[in-house]
PDB file of N, CA, C, O and CB in Angstrom:
ATOM      1  N   MET A   1     -11.610  41.223  67.270  1.00  0.00           N
ATOM      2  CA  MET A   1     -12.418  42.114  68.057  1.00  0.00           C
ATOM      3  C   MET A   1     -12.843  41.375  69.323  1.00  0.00           C
ATOM      4  O   MET A   1     -13.204  40.200  69.262  1.00  0.00           O
ATOM      5  CB  MET A   1     -13.644  42.618  67.250  1.00  0.00           C
ATOM      6  N   ALA A   2     -12.802  42.048  70.460  1.00  0.00           N
ATOM      7  CA  ALA A   2     -13.136  41.425  71.736  1.00  0.00           C
ATOM      8  C   ALA A   2     -14.642  41.291  71.875  1.00  0.00           C
ATOM      9  O   ALA A   2     -15.388  42.248  71.666  1.00  0.00           O
ATOM     10  CB  ALA A   2     -12.561  42.236  72.908  1.00  0.00           C
ATOM     11  N   VAL A   3     -15.076  40.086  72.231  1.00  0.00           N
ATOM     12  CA  VAL A   3     -16.490  39.790  72.415  1.00  0.00           C
ATOM     13  C   VAL A   3     -16.651  39.124  73.772  1.00  0.00           C
ATOM     14  O   VAL A   3     -15.866  38.233  74.097  1.00  0.00           O
ATOM     15  CB  VAL A   3     -17.045  38.881  71.263  1.00  0.00           C
ATOM     16  N   PRO A   4     -17.632  39.513  74.578  1.00  0.00           N
ATOM     17  CA  PRO A   4     -17.822  38.870  75.875  1.00  0.00           C
ATOM     18  C   PRO A   4     -18.139  37.388  75.709  1.00  0.00           C
ATOM     19  O   PRO A   4     -18.912  37.002  74.832  1.00  0.00           O
ATOM     20  CB  PRO A   4     -18.940  39.564  76.656  1.00  0.00           C
ATOM     21  N   LYS A   5     -17.532  36.558  76.566  1.00  0.00           N
ATOM     22  CA  LYS A   5     -17.767  35.121  76.487  1.00  0.00           C
ATOM     23  C   LYS A   5     -19.115  34.744  77.080  1.00  0.00           C
ATOM     24  O   LYS A   5     -19.778  33.829  76.590  1.00  0.00           O
ATOM     25  CB  LYS A   5     -16.657  34.366  77.199  1.00  0.00           C
ATOM     26  N   LYS A   6     -19.521  35.438  78.125  1.00  0.00           N
ATOM     27  CA  LYS A   6     -20.799  35.148  78.780  1.00  0.00           C
ATOM     28  C   LYS A   6     -21.649  36.418  78.822  1.00  0.00           C
ATOM     29  O   LYS A   6     -21.135  37.536  78.776  1.00  0.00           O
ATOM     30  CB  LYS A   6     -20.573  34.588  80.219  1.00  0.00           C
ATOM     31  N   ARG A   7     -22.938  36.218  78.908  1.00  0.00           N
ATOM     32  CA  ARG A   7     -23.869  37.333  79.016  1.00  0.00           C
ATOM     33  C   ARG A   7     -23.759  37.944  80.408  1.00  0.00           C
ATOM     34  O   ARG A   7     -23.633  37.218  81.394  1.00  0.00           O
ATOM     35  CB  ARG A   7     -25.324  36.875  78.726  1.00  0.00           C
ATOM     36  N   THR A   8     -23.807  39.289  80.497  1.00  0.00           N
ATOM     37  CA  THR A   8     -23.774  39.971  81.790  1.00  0.00           C
ATOM     38  C   THR A   8     -25.134  39.814  82.457  1.00  0.00           C
ATOM     39  O   THR A   8     -26.169  40.141  81.876  1.00  0.00           O
ATOM     40  CB  THR A   8     -23.405  41.481  81.626  1.00  0.00           C
ATOM     41  N   SER A   9     -25.114  39.308  83.688  1.00  0.00           N
ATOM     42  CA  SER A   9     -26.383  39.099  84.398  1.00  0.00           C
ATOM     43  C   SER A   9     -27.003  40.437  84.773  1.00  0.00           C
ATOM     44  O   SER A   9     -26.318  41.456  84.854  1.00  0.00           O
ATOM     45  CB  SER A   9     -26.170  38.237  85.663  1.00  0.00           C
ATOM     46  N   SER A  10     -28.321  40.413  85.001  1.00  0.00           N
ATOM     47  CA  SER A  10     -29.010  41.657  85.349  1.00  0.00           C
ATOM     48  C   SER A  10     -28.555  42.170  86.703  1.00  0.00           C
ATOM     49  O   SER A  10     -28.523  43.384  86.908  1.00  0.00           O
ATOM     50  CB  SER A  10     -30.523  41.451  85.350  1.00  0.00           C
ATOM     51  N   ALA A  11     -28.205  41.298  87.631  1.00  0.00           N
ATOM     52  CA  ALA A  11     -27.731  41.745  88.943  1.00  0.00           C
ATOM     53  C   ALA A  11     -26.400  42.470  88.824  1.00  0.00           C
ATOM     54  O   ALA A  11     -26.204  43.514  89.447  1.00  0.00           O
ATOM     55  CB  ALA A  11     -27.596  40.556  89.898  1.00  0.00           C
ATOM     56  N   ARG A  12     -25.485  41.928  88.031  1.00  0.00           N
ATOM     57  CA  ARG A  12     -24.185  42.568  87.843  1.00  0.00           C
ATOM     58  C   ARG A  12     -24.339  43.900  87.109  1.00  0.00           C
ATOM     59  O   ARG A  12     -23.686  44.886  87.448  1.00  0.00           O
ATOM     60  CB  ARG A  12     -23.236  41.638  87.066  1.00  0.00           C
ATOM     61  N   ARG A  13     -25.206  43.915  86.107  1.00  0.00           N
ATOM     62  CA  ARG A  13     -25.452  45.144  85.358  1.00  0.00           C
ATOM     63  C   ARG A  13     -26.062  46.214  86.268  1.00  0.00           C
ATOM     64  O   ARG A  13     -25.649  47.373  86.216  1.00  0.00           O
ATOM     65  CB  ARG A  13     -26.383  44.867  84.157  1.00  0.00           C
ATOM     66  N   ASP A  14     -27.032  45.844  87.094  1.00  0.00           N
ATOM     67  CA  ASP A  14     -27.698  46.809  87.963  1.00  0.00           C
ATOM     68  C   ASP A  14     -26.781  47.301  89.079  1.00  0.00           C
ATOM     69  O   ASP A  14     -26.892  48.453  89.498  1.00  0.00           O
ATOM     70  CB  ASP A  14     -28.951  46.193  88.560  1.00  0.00           C
ATOM     71  N   LYS A  15     -25.883  46.456  89.566  1.00  0.00           N
ATOM     72  CA  LYS A  15     -24.907  46.908  90.574  1.00  0.00           C
ATOM     73  C   LYS A  15     -23.993  47.972  89.989  1.00  0.00           C
ATOM     74  O   LYS A  15     -23.637  48.940  90.660  1.00  0.00           O
ATOM     75  CB  LYS A  15     -24.068  45.720  91.098  1.00  0.00           C
ATOM     76  N   ARG A  16     -23.621  47.783  88.741  1.00  0.00           N
ATOM     77  CA  ARG A  16     -22.756  48.763  88.080  1.00  0.00           C
ATOM     78  C   ARG A  16     -23.480  50.090  87.874  1.00  0.00           C
ATOM     79  O   ARG A  16     -22.871  51.155  87.979  1.00  0.00           O
ATOM     80  CB  ARG A  16     -22.267  48.220  86.734  1.00  0.00           C
ATOM     81  N   ARG A  17     -24.765  50.029  87.585  1.00  0.00           N
ATOM     82  CA  ARG A  17     -25.539  51.243  87.323  1.00  0.00           C
ATOM     83  C   ARG A  17     -26.109  51.882  88.580  1.00  0.00           C
ATOM     84  O   ARG A  17     -26.785  52.906  88.486  1.00  0.00           O
ATOM     85  CB  ARG A  17     -26.658  50.933  86.379  1.00  0.00           C
ATOM     86  N   ALA A  18     -25.862  51.318  89.741  1.00  0.00           N
ATOM     87  CA  ALA A  18     -26.445  51.839  90.983  1.00  0.00           C
ATOM     88  C   ALA A  18     -25.930  53.228  91.320  1.00  0.00           C
ATOM     89  O   ALA A  18     -26.609  53.971  92.028  1.00  0.00           O
ATOM     90  CB  ALA A  18     -26.150  50.896  92.135  1.00  0.00           C
ATOM     91  N   THR A  19     -24.763  53.599  90.841  1.00  0.00           N
ATOM     92  CA  THR A  19     -24.188  54.910  91.143  1.00  0.00           C
ATOM     93  C   THR A  19     -24.574  55.969  90.125  1.00  0.00           C
ATOM     94  O   THR A  19     -24.105  57.102  90.222  1.00  0.00           O
ATOM     95  CB  THR A  19     -22.689  54.811  91.216  1.00  0.00           C
ATOM     96  N   HIS A  20     -25.415  55.636  89.151  1.00  0.00           N
ATOM     97  CA  HIS A  20     -25.773  56.577  88.093  1.00  0.00           C
ATOM     98  C   HIS A  20     -27.001  57.414  88.428  1.00  0.00           C
ATOM     99  O   HIS A  20     -27.578  58.039  87.538  1.00  0.00           O
ATOM    100  CB  HIS A  20     -26.012  55.832  86.811  1.00  0.00           C
ATOM    101  N   THR A  21     -27.407  57.439  89.684  1.00  0.00           N
ATOM    102  CA  THR A  21     -28.601  58.186  90.051  1.00  0.00           C
ATOM    103  C   THR A  21     -28.327  59.684  90.029  1.00  0.00           C
ATOM    104  O   THR A  21     -27.190  60.122  90.205  1.00  0.00           O
ATOM    105  CB  THR A  21     -29.097  57.756  91.432  1.00  0.00           C
ATOM    106  N   ALA A  22     -29.367  60.452  89.813  1.00  0.00           N
ATOM    107  CA  ALA A  22     -29.241  61.908  89.817  1.00  0.00           C
ATOM    108  C   ALA A  22     -29.261  62.403  91.255  1.00  0.00           C
ATOM    109  O   ALA A  22     -30.051  61.925  92.070  1.00  0.00           O
ATOM    110  CB  ALA A  22     -30.378  62.572  88.988  1.00  0.00           C
ATOM    111  N   SER A  23     -28.402  63.353  91.564  1.00  0.00           N
ATOM    112  CA  SER A  23     -28.337  63.881  92.915  1.00  0.00           C
ATOM    113  C   SER A  23     -29.279  65.074  93.057  1.00  0.00           C
ATOM    114  O   SER A  23     -29.646  65.716  92.073  1.00  0.00           O
ATOM    115  CB  SER A  23     -26.895  64.283  93.272  1.00  0.00           C
ATOM    116  N   VAL A  24     -29.658  65.352  94.286  1.00  0.00           N
ATOM    117  CA  VAL A  24     -30.525  66.493  94.578  1.00  0.00           C
ATOM    118  C   VAL A  24     -29.686  67.762  94.446  1.00  0.00           C
ATOM    119  O   VAL A  24     -28.590  67.826  95.003  1.00  0.00           O
ATOM    120  CB  VAL A  24     -31.169  66.378  96.014  1.00  0.00           C
ATOM    121  N   PRO A  25     -30.174  68.777  93.719  1.00  0.00           N
ATOM    122  CA  PRO A  25     -29.370  69.994  93.567  1.00  0.00           C
ATOM    123  C   PRO A  25     -29.211  70.719  94.891  1.00  0.00           C
ATOM    124  O   PRO A  25     -30.141  70.788  95.694  1.00  0.00           O
ATOM    125  CB  PRO A  25     -30.004  70.926  92.538  1.00  0.00           C
ATOM    126  N   ARG A  26     -28.025  71.256  95.105  1.00  0.00           N
ATOM    127  CA  ARG A  26     -27.759  72.019  96.330  1.00  0.00           C
ATOM    128  C   ARG A  26     -28.414  73.377  96.215  1.00  0.00           C
ATOM    129  O   ARG A  26     -28.421  73.990  95.148  1.00  0.00           O
ATOM    130  CB  ARG A  26     -26.235  72.168  96.586  1.00  0.00           C
ATOM    131  N   THR A  27     -28.960  73.838  97.318  1.00  0.00           N
ATOM    132  CA  THR A  27     -29.604  75.144  97.318  1.00  0.00           C
ATOM    133  C   THR A  27     -29.059  75.987  98.457  1.00  0.00           C
ATOM    134  O   THR A  27     -28.666  75.473  99.504  1.00  0.00           O
ATOM    135  CB  THR A  27     -31.132  75.002  97.434  1.00  0.00           C
ATOM    136  N   ASN A  28     -29.043  77.273  98.233  1.00  0.00           N
ATOM    137  CA  ASN A  28     -28.694  78.246  99.252  1.00  0.00           C
ATOM    138  C   ASN A  28     -29.928  79.070  99.564  1.00  0.00           C
ATOM    139  O   ASN A  28     -30.897  79.064  98.804  1.00  0.00           O
ATOM    140  CB  ASN A  28     -27.517  79.149  98.795  1.00  0.00           C
ATOM    141  N   GLU A  29     -29.892  79.773 100.676  1.00  0.00           N
ATOM    142  CA  GLU A  29     -30.992  80.643 101.047  1.00  0.00           C
ATOM    143  C   GLU A  29     -30.719  82.035 100.486  1.00  0.00           C
ATOM    144  O   GLU A  29     -29.624  82.574 100.640  1.00  0.00           O
ATOM    145  CB  GLU A  29     -31.180  80.686 102.592  1.00  0.00           C
ATOM    146  N   CYS A  30     -31.713  82.598  99.844  1.00  0.00           N
ATOM    147  CA  CYS A  30     -31.580  83.952  99.315  1.00  0.00           C
ATOM    148  C   CYS A  30     -31.475  84.919 100.490  1.00  0.00           C
ATOM    149  O   CYS A  30     -32.293  84.850 101.407  1.00  0.00           O
ATOM    150  CB  CYS A  30     -32.786  84.322  98.388  1.00  0.00           C
ATOM    151  N   PRO A  31     -30.488  85.822 100.488  1.00  0.00           N
ATOM    152  CA  PRO A  31     -30.343  86.741 101.626  1.00  0.00           C
ATOM    153  C   PRO A  31     -31.458  87.776 101.716  1.00  0.00           C
ATOM    154  O   PRO A  31     -31.656  88.367 102.777  1.00  0.00           O
ATOM    155  CB  PRO A  31     -29.018  87.452 101.539  1.00  0.00           C
ATOM    156  N   ARG A  32     -32.193  88.011 100.627  1.00  0.00           N
ATOM    157  CA  ARG A  32     -33.253  89.022 100.662  1.00  0.00           C
ATOM    158  C   ARG A  32     -34.612  88.426 101.037  1.00  0.00           C
ATOM    159  O   ARG A  32     -35.275  88.913 101.952  1.00  0.00           O
ATOM    160  CB  ARG A  32     -33.353  89.714  99.310  1.00  0.00           C
ATOM    161  N   CYS A  33     -35.033  87.349 100.312  1.00  0.00           N
ATOM    162  CA  CYS A  33     -36.372  86.812 100.548  1.00  0.00           C
ATOM    163  C   CYS A  33     -36.353  85.466 101.274  1.00  0.00           C
ATOM    164  O   CYS A  33     -37.410  84.930 101.609  1.00  0.00           O
ATOM    165  CB  CYS A  33     -37.100  86.665  99.233  1.00  0.00           C
ATOM    166  N   HIS A  34     -35.171  84.923 101.517  1.00  0.00           N
ATOM    167  CA  HIS A  34     -34.969  83.672 102.256  1.00  0.00           C
ATOM    168  C   HIS A  34     -35.619  82.459 101.597  1.00  0.00           C
ATOM    169  O   HIS A  34     -35.933  81.487 102.284  1.00  0.00           O
ATOM    170  CB  HIS A  34     -35.505  83.820 103.650  1.00  0.00           C
ATOM    171  N   SER A  35     -35.827  82.494 100.295  1.00  0.00           N
ATOM    172  CA  SER A  35     -36.334  81.330  99.584  1.00  0.00           C
ATOM    173  C   SER A  35     -35.143  80.528  99.056  1.00  0.00           C
ATOM    174  O   SER A  35     -34.073  81.100  98.850  1.00  0.00           O
ATOM    175  CB  SER A  35     -37.292  81.750  98.422  1.00  0.00           C
ATOM    176  N   PRO A  36     -35.299  79.218  98.832  1.00  0.00           N
ATOM    177  CA  PRO A  36     -34.182  78.431  98.308  1.00  0.00           C
ATOM    178  C   PRO A  36     -33.896  78.790  96.852  1.00  0.00           C
ATOM    179  O   PRO A  36     -34.806  78.991  96.048  1.00  0.00           O
ATOM    180  CB  PRO A  36     -34.480  76.931  98.432  1.00  0.00           C
ATOM    181  N   ARG A  37     -32.599  78.863  96.540  1.00  0.00           N
ATOM    182  CA  ARG A  37     -32.189  79.155  95.166  1.00  0.00           C
ATOM    183  C   ARG A  37     -30.886  78.432  94.895  1.00  0.00           C
ATOM    184  O   ARG A  37     -30.184  78.045  95.829  1.00  0.00           O
ATOM    185  CB  ARG A  37     -32.035  80.690  94.927  1.00  0.00           C
ATOM    186  N   LEU A  38     -30.556  78.246  93.628  1.00  0.00           N
ATOM    187  CA  LEU A  38     -29.297  77.618  93.253  1.00  0.00           C
ATOM    188  C   LEU A  38     -28.166  78.614  93.473  1.00  0.00           C
ATOM    189  O   LEU A  38     -28.346  79.810  93.243  1.00  0.00           O
ATOM    190  CB  LEU A  38     -29.331  77.131  91.778  1.00  0.00           C
ATOM    191  N   PRO A  39     -26.990  78.135  93.918  1.00  0.00           N
ATOM    192  CA  PRO A  39     -25.886  79.065  94.147  1.00  0.00           C
ATOM    193  C   PRO A  39     -25.386  79.704  92.846  1.00  0.00           C
ATOM    194  O   PRO A  39     -25.402  79.067  91.793  1.00  0.00           O
ATOM    195  CB  PRO A  39     -24.738  78.343  94.839  1.00  0.00           C
ATOM    196  N   HIS A  40     -24.954  80.933  92.922  1.00  0.00           N
ATOM    197  CA  HIS A  40     -24.400  81.716  91.816  1.00  0.00           C
ATOM    198  C   HIS A  40     -25.422  81.945  90.711  1.00  0.00           C
ATOM    199  O   HIS A  40     -25.059  82.022  89.537  1.00  0.00           O
ATOM    200  CB  HIS A  40     -23.177  81.021  91.245  1.00  0.00           C
ATOM    201  N   ARG A  41     -26.692  82.054  91.075  1.00  0.00           N
ATOM    202  CA  ARG A  41     -27.737  82.335  90.107  1.00  0.00           C
ATOM    203  C   ARG A  41     -28.700  83.370  90.672  1.00  0.00           C
ATOM    204  O   ARG A  41     -28.776  83.567  91.885  1.00  0.00           O
ATOM    205  CB  ARG A  41     -28.487  81.049  89.724  1.00  0.00           C
ATOM    206  N   VAL A  42     -29.427  84.022  89.787  1.00  0.00           N
ATOM    207  CA  VAL A  42     -30.402  85.024  90.194  1.00  0.00           C
ATOM    208  C   VAL A  42     -31.537  84.313  90.925  1.00  0.00           C
ATOM    209  O   VAL A  42     -31.967  83.236  90.513  1.00  0.00           O
ATOM    210  CB  VAL A  42     -30.937  85.831  88.964  1.00  0.00           C
ATOM    211  N   CYS A  43     -32.017  84.913  92.001  1.00  0.00           N
ATOM    212  CA  CYS A  43     -33.133  84.349  92.758  1.00  0.00           C
ATOM    213  C   CYS A  43     -34.392  84.430  91.900  1.00  0.00           C
ATOM    214  O   CYS A  43     -34.735  85.514  91.428  1.00  0.00           O
ATOM    215  CB  CYS A  43     -33.333  85.097  94.119  1.00  0.00           C
ATOM    216  N   PRO A  44     -35.096  83.302  91.682  1.00  0.00           N
ATOM    217  CA  PRO A  44     -36.286  83.352  90.837  1.00  0.00           C
ATOM    218  C   PRO A  44     -37.470  84.050  91.496  1.00  0.00           C
ATOM    219  O   PRO A  44     -38.420  84.419  90.806  1.00  0.00           O
ATOM    220  CB  PRO A  44     -36.684  81.963  90.452  1.00  0.00           C
ATOM    221  N   VAL A  45     -37.437  84.240  92.812  1.00  0.00           N
ATOM    222  CA  VAL A  45     -38.559  84.854  93.510  1.00  0.00           C
ATOM    223  C   VAL A  45     -38.436  86.374  93.524  1.00  0.00           C
ATOM    224  O   VAL A  45     -39.365  87.082  93.136  1.00  0.00           O
ATOM    225  CB  VAL A  45     -38.649  84.322  94.937  1.00  0.00           C
ATOM    226  N   CYS A  46     -37.269  86.878  93.978  1.00  0.00           N
ATOM    227  CA  CYS A  46     -37.140  88.332  94.110  1.00  0.00           C
ATOM    228  C   CYS A  46     -36.263  88.964  93.024  1.00  0.00           C
ATOM    229  O   CYS A  46     -36.259  90.189  92.897  1.00  0.00           O
ATOM    230  CB  CYS A  46     -36.572  88.665  95.467  1.00  0.00           C
ATOM    231  N   GLY A  47     -35.526  88.181  92.243  1.00  0.00           N
ATOM    232  CA  GLY A  47     -34.759  88.719  91.124  1.00  0.00           C
ATOM    233  C   GLY A  47     -33.475  89.417  91.502  1.00  0.00           C
ATOM    234  O   GLY A  47     -33.010  90.281  90.758  1.00  0.00           O
ATOM    235  N   THR A  48     -32.869  89.068  92.658  1.00  0.00           N
ATOM    236  CA  THR A  48     -31.619  89.711  93.066  1.00  0.00           C
ATOM    237  C   THR A  48     -30.445  88.751  92.896  1.00  0.00           C
ATOM    238  O   THR A  48     -30.604  87.531  92.936  1.00  0.00           O
ATOM    239  CB  THR A  48     -31.708  90.194  94.528  1.00  0.00           C
ATOM    240  N   TYR A  49     -29.269  89.333  92.705  1.00  0.00           N
ATOM    241  CA  TYR A  49     -28.029  88.571  92.650  1.00  0.00           C
ATOM    242  C   TYR A  49     -26.919  89.465  93.174  1.00  0.00           C
ATOM    243  O   TYR A  49     -26.774  90.604  92.730  1.00  0.00           O
ATOM    244  CB  TYR A  49     -27.720  88.069  91.197  1.00  0.00           C
ATOM    245  N   ALA A  50     -26.143  88.960  94.108  1.00  0.00           N
ATOM    246  CA  ALA A  50     -25.001  89.663  94.697  1.00  0.00           C
ATOM    247  C   ALA A  50     -25.416  91.007  95.294  1.00  0.00           C
ATOM    248  O   ALA A  50     -24.676  91.986  95.193  1.00  0.00           O
ATOM    249  CB  ALA A  50     -23.912  89.876  93.644  1.00  0.00           C
ATOM    250  N   GLY A  51     -26.590  91.057  95.912  1.00  0.00           N
ATOM    251  CA  GLY A  51     -27.027  92.252  96.607  1.00  0.00           C
ATOM    252  C   GLY A  51     -27.661  93.327  95.743  1.00  0.00           C
ATOM    253  O   GLY A  51     -28.021  94.388  96.252  1.00  0.00           O
ATOM    254  N   ARG A  52     -27.807  93.078  94.450  1.00  0.00           N
ATOM    255  CA  ARG A  52     -28.445  94.080  93.596  1.00  0.00           C
ATOM    256  C   ARG A  52     -29.593  93.436  92.819  1.00  0.00           C
ATOM    257  O   ARG A  52     -29.584  92.232  92.566  1.00  0.00           O
ATOM    258  CB  ARG A  52     -27.412  94.714  92.622  1.00  0.00           C
ATOM    259  N   GLU A  53     -30.565  94.238  92.449  1.00  0.00           N
ATOM    260  CA  GLU A  53     -31.728  93.730  91.732  1.00  0.00           C
ATOM    261  C   GLU A  53     -31.400  93.619  90.254  1.00  0.00           C
ATOM    262  O   GLU A  53     -31.095  94.618  89.602  1.00  0.00           O
ATOM    263  CB  GLU A  53     -32.956  94.641  91.951  1.00  0.00           C
ATOM    264  N   VAL A  54     -31.462  92.422  89.733  1.00  0.00           N
ATOM    265  CA  VAL A  54     -31.126  92.162  88.338  1.00  0.00           C
ATOM    266  C   VAL A  54     -32.393  92.104  87.491  1.00  0.00           C
ATOM    267  O   VAL A  54     -32.425  92.633  86.380  1.00  0.00           O
ATOM    268  CB  VAL A  54     -30.331  90.850  88.208  1.00  0.00           C
ATOM    269  N   ILE A  55     -33.427  91.466  88.012  1.00  0.00           N
ATOM    270  CA  ILE A  55     -34.710  91.363  87.329  1.00  0.00           C
ATOM    271  C   ILE A  55     -35.737  92.103  88.175  1.00  0.00           C
ATOM    272  O   ILE A  55     -35.770  91.936  89.394  1.00  0.00           O
ATOM    273  CB  ILE A  55     -35.128  89.863  87.099  1.00  0.00           C
ATOM    274  N   ALA A  56     -36.561  92.905  87.552  1.00  0.00           N
ATOM    275  CA  ALA A  56     -37.557  93.668  88.298  1.00  0.00           C
ATOM    276  C   ALA A  56     -38.677  92.747  88.766  1.00  0.00           C
ATOM    277  O   ALA A  56     -39.547  92.368  87.982  1.00  0.00           O
ATOM    278  CB  ALA A  56     -38.127  94.815  87.435  1.00  0.00           C
ATOM    279  N   HIS A  57     -38.650  92.388  90.050  1.00  0.00           N
ATOM    280  CA  HIS A  57     -39.672  91.567  90.687  1.00  0.00           C
ATOM    281  C   HIS A  57     -40.120  92.272  91.955  1.00  0.00           C
ATOM    282  O   HIS A  57     -39.414  93.126  92.490  1.00  0.00           O
ATOM    283  CB  HIS A  57     -39.142  90.130  90.998  1.00  0.00           C
ATOM    284  N   GLU A  58     -41.285  91.909  92.419  1.00  0.00           N
ATOM    285  CA  GLU A  58     -41.746  92.397  93.712  1.00  0.00           C
ATOM    286  C   GLU A  58     -41.912  91.205  94.626  1.00  0.00           C
ATOM    287  O   GLU A  58     -42.524  90.210  94.240  1.00  0.00           O
ATOM    288  CB  GLU A  58     -43.075  93.197  93.585  1.00  0.00           C
ATOM    289  N   VAL A  59     -41.379  91.288  95.829  1.00  0.00           N
ATOM    290  CA  VAL A  59     -41.493  90.197  96.787  1.00  0.00           C
ATOM    291  C   VAL A  59     -42.925  90.150  97.290  1.00  0.00           C
ATOM    292  O   VAL A  59     -43.411  91.113  97.885  1.00  0.00           O
ATOM    293  CB  VAL A  59     -40.490  90.367  97.966  1.00  0.00           C
ATOM    294  N   GLY A  60     -43.610  89.021  97.050  1.00  0.00           N
ATOM    295  CA  GLY A  60     -44.986  88.862  97.499  1.00  0.00           C
ATOM    296  C   GLY A  60     -45.958  89.790  96.816  1.00  0.00           C
ATOM    297  O   GLY A  60     -46.958  90.181  97.419  1.00  0.00           O
ATOM    298  N   GLY A  61     -45.698  90.155  95.581  1.00  0.00           N
ATOM    299  CA  GLY A  61     -46.558  91.083  94.863  1.00  0.00           C
ATOM    300  C   GLY A  61     -47.867  90.436  94.452  1.00  0.00           C
ATOM    301  O   GLY A  61     -47.973  89.210  94.428  1.00  0.00           O
ATOM    302  N   ALA A  62     -48.862  91.248  94.130  1.00  0.00           N
ATOM    303  CA  ALA A  62     -50.176  90.758  93.722  1.00  0.00           C
ATOM    304  C   ALA A  62     -50.227  90.479  92.224  1.00  0.00           C
ATOM    305  O   ALA A  62     -51.307  90.208  91.698  1.00  0.00           O
ATOM    306  CB  ALA A  62     -51.256  91.767  94.100  1.00  0.00           C
ATOM    307  N   ASP A  63     -49.095  90.535  91.515  1.00  0.00           N
ATOM    308  CA  ASP A  63     -49.069  90.298  90.081  1.00  0.00           C
ATOM    309  C   ASP A  63     -49.179  88.827  89.735  1.00  0.00           C
ATOM    310  O   ASP A  63     -49.229  88.477  88.556  1.00  0.00           O
ATOM    311  CB  ASP A  63     -47.813  90.863  89.491  1.00  0.00           C
ATOM    312  N   SER A  64     -49.216  87.965  90.726  1.00  0.00           N
ATOM    313  CA  SER A  64     -49.225  86.527  90.460  1.00  0.00           C
ATOM    314  C   SER A  64     -50.629  85.971  90.280  1.00  0.00           C
ATOM    315  O   SER A  64     -50.807  84.753  90.287  1.00  0.00           O
ATOM    316  CB  SER A  64     -48.536  85.794  91.579  1.00  0.00           C
ATOM    317  N   ALA A  65     -51.629  86.829  90.119  1.00  0.00           N
ATOM    318  CA  ALA A  65     -53.019  86.376  89.943  1.00  0.00           C
ATOM    319  C   ALA A  65     -53.162  85.750  88.555  1.00  0.00           C
ATOM    320  O   ALA A  65     -52.687  86.300  87.561  1.00  0.00           O
ATOM    321  CB  ALA A  65     -54.033  87.567  90.124  1.00  0.00           C
ATOM    322  N   THR A  66     -53.813  84.611  88.503  1.00  0.00           N
ATOM    323  CA  THR A  66     -54.044  83.946  87.236  1.00  0.00           C
ATOM    324  C   THR A  66     -55.329  84.466  86.619  1.00  0.00           C
ATOM    325  O   THR A  66     -56.154  85.029  87.340  1.00  0.00           O
ATOM    326  CB  THR A  66     -54.103  82.421  87.418  1.00  0.00           C
ATOM    327  N   PRO A  67     -55.539  84.304  85.316  1.00  0.00           N
ATOM    328  CA  PRO A  67     -56.765  84.785  84.686  1.00  0.00           C
ATOM    329  C   PRO A  67     -58.015  84.111  85.274  1.00  0.00           C
ATOM    330  O   PRO A  67     -59.088  84.714  85.293  1.00  0.00           O
ATOM    331  CB  PRO A  67     -56.702  84.544  83.178  1.00  0.00           C
ATOM    332  N   ARG A  68     -57.884  82.883  85.747  1.00  0.00           N
ATOM    333  CA  ARG A  68     -59.015  82.199  86.338  1.00  0.00           C
ATOM    334  C   ARG A  68     -59.485  82.898  87.614  1.00  0.00           C
ATOM    335  O   ARG A  68     -60.680  82.913  87.907  1.00  0.00           O
ATOM    336  CB  ARG A  68     -58.653  80.754  86.633  1.00  0.00           C
ATOM    337  N   ASP A  69     -58.541  83.482  88.382  1.00  0.00           N
ATOM    338  CA  ASP A  69     -58.900  84.184  89.602  1.00  0.00           C
ATOM    339  C   ASP A  69     -59.604  85.512  89.317  1.00  0.00           C
ATOM    340  O   ASP A  69     -60.307  86.036  90.181  1.00  0.00           O
ATOM    341  CB  ASP A  69     -57.663  84.424  90.438  1.00  0.00           C
ATOM    342  N   ALA A  70     -59.422  86.052  88.128  1.00  0.00           N
ATOM    343  CA  ALA A  70     -59.981  87.355  87.812  1.00  0.00           C
ATOM    344  C   ALA A  70     -61.483  87.281  87.530  1.00  0.00           C
ATOM    345  O   ALA A  70     -62.162  88.308  87.538  1.00  0.00           O
ATOM    346  CB  ALA A  70     -59.260  87.949  86.621  1.00  0.00           C
ATOM    347  N   GLU A  71     -62.002  86.084  87.283  1.00  0.00           N
ATOM    348  CA  GLU A  71     -63.427  85.952  86.969  1.00  0.00           C
ATOM    349  C   GLU A  71     -64.316  86.203  88.134  1.00  0.00           C
ATOM    350  O   GLU A  71     -65.538  86.125  88.007  1.00  0.00           O
ATOM    351  CB  GLU A  71     -63.712  84.610  86.437  1.00  0.00           C
TER     352      GLU A  71
END
C-alpha cells in the first residue's frame, strides 16, 4: 500500500485547497419587479416565471407586516 514518505506541509496543503472556495451565485434581474433572482427560477419577490404568475404575490404589498408591528 502506498504511504507518503514525508508529511505534507501546511503551505502545500493550503495552496492545493485555495481553489475550493465557494463562488458567488449569478443573478439576473427580474423583468417584472427588477429585483435580483437566480436564473431559471421563480422570482421570490413577485412570484413570476417566464412572464406568468406562478405564485400569488403582490409587489410591494402590505402583507409583510410582522406581528410586532401590529401592536
